[in-house]
C-alpha positions in Angstrom: 27.3 31.0 -8.6 29.8 28.5 -9.8 29.5 26.7 -13.1 28.9 23.4 -11.2 25.9 24.8 -9.3 24.6 26.4 -12.5 24.9 23.0 -14.3 23.1 21.3 -11.5 20.2 23.8 -11.5 20.0 23.6 -15.3 19.9 19.8 -15.2 17.1 19.8 -12.6 15.0 22.2 -14.6 15.5 20.2 -17.9 14.7 16.9 -16.2 11.6 18.5 -14.5 10.4 19.7 -17.9 10.9 16.2 -19.4 8.9 14.6 -16.5 6.2 17.3 -16.8 5.7 16.3 -20.5 5.2 12.7 -19.5 2.9 13.6 -16.6 0.8 15.7 -18.9 0.5 12.9 -21.4 -0.6 10.5 -18.7 -3.2 12.9 -17.2 -6.7 12.6 -18.8 -8.2 15.7 -17.0 -7.8 18.7 -19.3 -7.3 21.2 -16.5 -4.6 19.2 -14.8 -2.9 18.5 -18.1 -2.9 22.2 -19.0 -1.3 22.9 -15.6 1.5 20.4 -16.1 2.1 21.7 -19.7 2.4 25.2 -18.3 4.7 24.1 -15.5 6.9 22.2 -18.0 7.1 25.3 -20.2 8.2 27.3 -17.1 10.8 24.7 -16.2 12.2 24.9 -19.8 12.3 28.7 -19.6 14.3 28.5 -16.3 16.6 26.0 -17.9 17.3 28.4 -20.7 18.0 31.1 -18.1 20.6 28.8 -16.5 22.1 28.1 -19.9 22.6 31.8 -20.6 23.8 32.8 -17.1 25.8 29.7 -16.2 28.2 29.6 -19.1 27.1 26.2 -20.2 28.6 24.9 -23.5 26.3 23.8 -26.4 28.0 20.3 -26.2 27.1 20.0 -22.6 23.5 21.0 -23.2 23.1 18.7 -26.1 24.3 15.7 -24.0 21.4 16.0 -21.6 19.9 12.6 -20.5 17.4 12.1 -17.6 18.8 10.3 -14.6 18.2 6.6 -14.2 15.9 7.4 -11.3 13.8 9.8 -13.5 13.5 7.2 -16.3 12.3 4.6 -13.8 9.7 7.0 -12.4 8.6 7.8 -16.0 8.1 4.1 -16.7 6.1 3.6 -13.5 4.1 6.8 -14.2 3.0 5.5 -17.6 2.0 2.2 -16.1 0.4 3.2 -12.7 -0.8 6.7 -13.4 -0.2 10.1 -11.7 -2.2 9.5 -8.5 -0.4 6.3 -7.6 3.0 7.9 -8.3 2.3 11.2 -6.4 4.9 10.5 -3.7 7.6 9.6 -6.1 6.9 12.7 -8.2 7.1 14.8 -5.1 10.5 13.3 -4.4 11.5 14.3 -7.9 10.4 17.8 -7.0 7.6 18.2 -9.5 5.2 20.9 -8.5 1.4 21.2 -8.7 0.8 17.7 -7.2 -1.6 19.1 -4.6 -4.3 18.8 -7.4 -4.2 15.1 -6.5 -5.1 15.8 -2.9 -8.5 14.1 -3.1 -10.8 16.4 -5.1 -12.5 19.5 -3.7 -10.7 21.6 -1.1 -11.5 20.4 2.4 -12.7 22.6 5.3 -9.2 22.2 6.8 -7.5 23.6 3.7 -10.1 25.5 1.7 -9.5 27.5 -1.5 -8.0 30.8 -0.4 -9.8 34.0 -1.2 -7.2 36.5 0.0 -3.4 36.8 0.5 -3.8 36.3 4.2 -5.4 32.9 3.7 -2.8 31.6 1.2 -0.5 29.1 2.9 -2.1 29.7 6.3 -1.2 26.9 8.7 -3.9 24.5 9.7 -3.4 22.5 12.9 -4.2 18.8 12.9 -7.0 17.6 15.1 -5.1 14.5 16.2 -7.3 12.0 14.3 -4.2 10.6 12.6 -2.6 9.8 16.0 -5.7 8.1 17.3 -6.0 6.0 14.2 -2.3 5.0 14.4 -2.7 4.1 18.1 -5.7 1.8 17.3 -3.8 0.1 14.5 -0.7 -0.3 16.7 -2.8 -1.9 19.5 -4.5 -4.2 16.9 -1.2 -5.3 15.4 0.2 -6.2 18.8 -2.9 -7.9 19.9 -3.3 -10.1 16.8 0.4 -11.0 16.4 1.1 -11.9 20.0 -2.2 -13.7 20.6 -1.5 -15.8 17.5 2.0 -16.5 18.7 0.8 -17.7 22.0 -1.9 -19.9 20.4 0.8 -21.5 18.3 3.1 -22.1 21.2 0.2 -23.5 23.3 -0.8 -25.7 20.4 2.7 -27.2 20.3 2.3 -28.3 23.9 4.8 -25.9 25.5 4.8 -25.3 29.2 3.4 -22.1 30.7 6.9 -20.8 31.3 7.9 -21.4 27.7 4.7 -19.8 26.4 5.3 -16.8 28.6 8.9 -16.5 27.4 7.8 -16.7 23.8 5.1 -14.1 24.4 7.4 -11.6 26.1 10.0 -12.1 23.2 7.2 -11.6 20.7 6.1 -8.4 22.4 9.6 -7.0 22.5 10.5 -8.1 19.0 7.3 -6.7 17.5 7.3 -3.5 19.4 11.0 -2.8 18.5 10.4 -3.6 14.9 7.4 -1.3 14.7 9.3 1.5 16.5 12.3 1.1 14.1 10.0 1.1 11.1 8.1 4.2 12.3 11.4 6.0 13.1 12.8 5.4 9.6 9.5 6.4 8.0 9.1 9.7 9.8 12.8 10.4 9.5 12.8 9.8 5.8 9.7 11.9 5.3 11.3 14.8 7.3 14.5 14.6 5.4 12.6 14.7 2.1 10.7 17.7 3.2 13.8 19.5 4.4 15.6 18.9 1.1 12.6 19.9 -1.0 11.9 23.0 1.0 15.5 24.0 0.9 15.5 23.9 -2.9 12.2 25.8 -3.0 13.7 28.5 -0.7 16.6 28.9 -3.2 14.3 29.1 -6.2 12.1 31.7 -4.4 15.2 33.8 -3.8 16.5 33.4 -7.4 13.2 34.0 -9.3 10.2 35.0 -7.2 8.1 36.0 -10.1 8.4 32.6 -11.8 7.4 30.9 -8.5 4.4 33.2 -8.1 3.3 32.4 -11.7 3.6 28.6 -11.0 1.5 29.0 -7.8 -1.1 31.0 -9.7 -1.4 28.3 -12.3 -2.0 25.7 -9.6 -4.8 27.7 -8.1 -6.2 28.3 -11.5 -6.2 24.5 -12.1 -8.2 24.1 -8.9 -10.9 26.5 -10.1 -9.8 30.0 -9.2 -9.8 32.8 -11.8 -6.3 33.1 -13.2 -6.2 36.9 -13.0 -7.3 36.8 -9.3 -4.8 34.0 -8.6 -1.9 36.0 -10.1 -2.9 39.1 -8.1 -2.8 37.1 -4.9 0.4 35.1 -5.6 2.5 38.1 -6.8 1.5 39.8 -3.6 2.2 36.7 -1.6 5.9 36.3 -2.6 6.6 39.7 -1.0 6.5 37.8 2.3 9.1 35.0 1.8 8.3 32.8 4.8 4.5 33.0 4.0 5.2 32.2 0.4 7.5 29.3 1.2 4.7 27.7 3.3 2.2 28.1 0.5 4.7 26.7 -2.1 5.4 23.7 0.1 1.7 22.9 0.3 0.6 23.8 -3.2 3.6 23.1 -5.4 5.1 20.1 -3.6 2.0 18.7 -1.9 3.8 18.7 1.5 2.2 19.7 4.8 4.7 21.0 7.3 2.2 20.5 10.2 2.1 16.8 9.5 5.8 16.2 10.2 6.5 15.1 13.8 9.6 13.9 15.6 11.0 10.5 14.5 11.7 9.7 18.2 8.2 10.6 19.3 6.7 8.5 16.5 8.9 5.5 17.4 8.0 5.7 21.1 4.3 6.1 20.3 4.4 3.1 18.0 6.4 1.0 20.6 3.9 1.7 23.4 0.8 1.1 21.2 2.0 -2.2 20.0 3.2 -3.2 23.5 -0.2 -2.4 25.0 -2.0 -4.7 22.5 0.7 -7.5 22.8 0.6 -7.5 26.6 -3.1 -8.2 26.8 -3.0 -11.9 25.8 0.0 -12.4 28.1 -2.0 -11.6 31.2 -3.4 -15.1 31.8 0.1 -16.6 31.5 1.5 -14.0 33.9 -1.1 -15.1 36.5 0.3 -18.6 36.6 -2.5 -20.6 35.0 -1.8 -23.9 33.3 -0.9 -23.5 29.7 -4.2 -24.8 28.3 -6.3 -22.8 30.7 -4.2 -19.7 30.1 -4.6 -20.2 26.3 -8.4 -20.3 26.7 -8.4 -17.2 28.8 -6.0 -15.4 26.4 -8.2 -16.3 23.5 -11.3 -15.0 25.2 -9.6 -11.8 26.4 -8.2 -11.2 22.9 -11.5 -11.8 21.3 -13.2 -9.2 23.5 -10.4 -6.7 22.8 -10.5 -7.4 19.0 -14.2 -6.8 18.9 -13.7 -3.5 20.7 -10.9 -2.5 18.3 -13.1 -3.3 15.3 -15.9 -1.0 16.8 -13.4 1.8 17.3 -12.1 1.5 13.7 -15.6 2.0 12.5 -15.2 5.6 13.5 -12.7 6.0 10.7 -14.4 3.8 8.1 -18.0 5.0 8.6 -19.2 1.4 8.7 -21.5 -0.2 11.2 -19.7 -0.6 14.5 -21.2 -4.0 15.3 -20.2 -5.4 11.9 -16.8 -3.9 12.2 -16.3 -5.6 15.6 -17.4 -8.9 14.2 -15.1 -8.6 11.2 -12.1 -7.9 13.4 -13.0 -10.7 15.7 -13.3 -13.1 12.8 -9.9 -12.0 11.5 -8.2 -12.5 14.8 -9.9 -15.8 15.5 -8.9 -17.1 12.1 -5.2 -16.1 12.7 -5.2 -17.7 16.1 -6.9 -20.9 14.9 -4.4 -21.3 12.1 -1.3 -20.8 14.3 -2.8 -23.1 16.9 -3.3 -25.8 14.3 0.2 -25.3 12.9 1.7 -25.4 16.4 -0.2 -28.5 17.3 1.0 -30.2 14.1 4.6 -29.2 14.6 4.5 -30.3 18.2 3.4 -33.8 17.1 5.9 -34.0 14.3 8.9 -32.8 16.4 7.8 -34.6 19.5 
């Protein structure tokens, strides 16, 4: 390995150790704090290994300073706490963040009891896609219905209202699609970068990676000796070990990463479906005031239904959820109608 690569690896380990110390200081839970102290010590040991094998000079080592990005993350970590900074810490490639996954292991990712269960892939049941679809429909429905109420309040003709509604549908759907594409693409790029670094480390020092993974399982309640037995056996299968390391060290779930293009198309269609609903009365050729009334009624029924469906995810009363969503949509529509009516009078 070249001295440049050795210096880069050394810097990463030193910076990780520095961040682990701050993370440990910010963590009130003793078990988690102990985990991060241990991971920090491991990073320091690996940095020393790079110092010895990479031919790094004492002057170079003494000049170490964390990056500006790491210093910013440290400031926010002290202010916001580890849980709120989990994503940023993952991006800095700190390990062990799966301990912030929400408490006790879930049925979908239970604590392993044998090597065959460590890192085992768990397929999503699609609840996330359904939830995203409902929210996409809701966004399209509220935004375009409000737009149409504002245009109708301003005294526009049916043709002008229809044109504004179609423009609002396309603009909103394209914006949602672009945002979803960038989000999923960025998430995938982060995962690919992180997993690439993890693969290199697994090849360079598998025993250290096994020890780090064992410490994580110990922090989650497993006997340390048993955890070490499993993880040292696990690293004999690199691909299986890599999957476990991604989940447990980096807090990443490979099964949750979809195609950016599929996510963008899904978001576009969901938003368009909701936004098209209040357009229907205008497409049927009704007068603008009559079409606005029909659109408001149709949107109200749809919003009530969306609120009831969302109760499946919140666990709240479906009727109350429907009324709350109806009230939110009605409030947004009334405000935009009032503003549109005022602007129509002012602008003539």
